[in-house]
C-alpha positions in Angstrom: 68.0 -20.1 -30.3 70.9 -21.5 -28.4 74.5 -21.5 -29.8 76.5 -24.7 -29.5 80.2 -24.9 -29.6 83.0 -27.4 -29.2 86.2 -26.3 -27.4 89.3 -28.4 -28.3 91.7 -28.2 -25.4 95.4 -28.9 -25.3 96.8 -29.6 -21.8 100.2 -29.7 -20.3 101.8 -33.1 -20.3 100.3 -35.3 -17.6 97.5 -32.8 -16.8 94.7 -34.2 -19.0 92.8 -35.9 -16.2 93.0 -33.0 -13.8 91.9 -30.5 -16.5 89.0 -32.7 -17.6 87.8 -33.0 -14.0 88.2 -29.3 -13.4 86.1 -28.6 -16.5 83.4 -31.0 -15.3 83.2 -29.2 -12.0 82.8 -25.7 -13.6 79.5 -23.9 -12.9 78.7 -20.9 -15.1 75.8 -18.6 -15.4 76.7 -17.7 -19.0 76.7 -21.2 -20.6 76.1 -24.9 -20.0 78.7 -27.6 -20.3 76.9 -30.5 -22.0 79.8 -32.9 -22.3 83.5 -33.3 -21.5 85.6 -36.0 -23.0 89.3 -37.0 -23.0 90.3 -37.9 -26.6 93.3 -39.1 -28.6 95.0 -37.0 -31.3 96.3 -33.5 -31.3 93.8 -32.4 -28.6 93.5 -33.8 -25.1 89.9 -32.8 -24.1 86.8 -31.8 -26.1 84.1 -29.8 -24.4 80.7 -29.2 -25.8 79.0 -26.0 -24.7 75.6 -24.4 -25.2 74.7 -20.7 -24.5 72.0 -18.2 -25.5 74.4 -16.1 -27.5 77.9 -15.9 -28.8 79.0 -13.5 -26.1 77.9 -15.9 -23.3 79.7 -18.7 -25.0 82.9 -16.7 -25.3 82.6 -15.7 -21.6 82.9 -19.2 -20.3 85.8 -19.9 -22.6 87.8 -16.8 -21.8 86.8 -16.4 -18.1 86.8 -20.0 -17.0 88.2 -22.7 -19.4 91.3 -20.9 -20.5 92.3 -19.9 -17.0 92.3 -23.5 -15.6 95.6 -24.7 -14.4 97.1 -27.1 -17.0 95.3 -25.7 -20.0 97.8 -24.7 -22.7 95.6 -23.7 -25.6 92.0 -23.9 -26.8 90.4 -23.9 -30.2 86.7 -23.2 -30.5 84.4 -24.6 -33.2 80.9 -23.3 -33.5 78.1 -25.7 -34.5 76.1 -24.5 -37.5 72.5 -25.3 -38.6 72.7 -24.7 -42.4 
């Protein structure tokens, strides 16, 4: 069963559009980016991801998303099927 997660991204001031576009352009073998949205509030971009397991989900976050220029901080929320 696939794991879904939401990554809440805080960007540097004035970098929201470039970060959003860079995330949309990411290609990863470990996970699929299913949506990328700019939002209002304490976060600037919300990314929805899907992966086969937690390690694969973590890999795209730590190896790709967090290293993009303009990303200050990420918060990851896992989707639960209770």
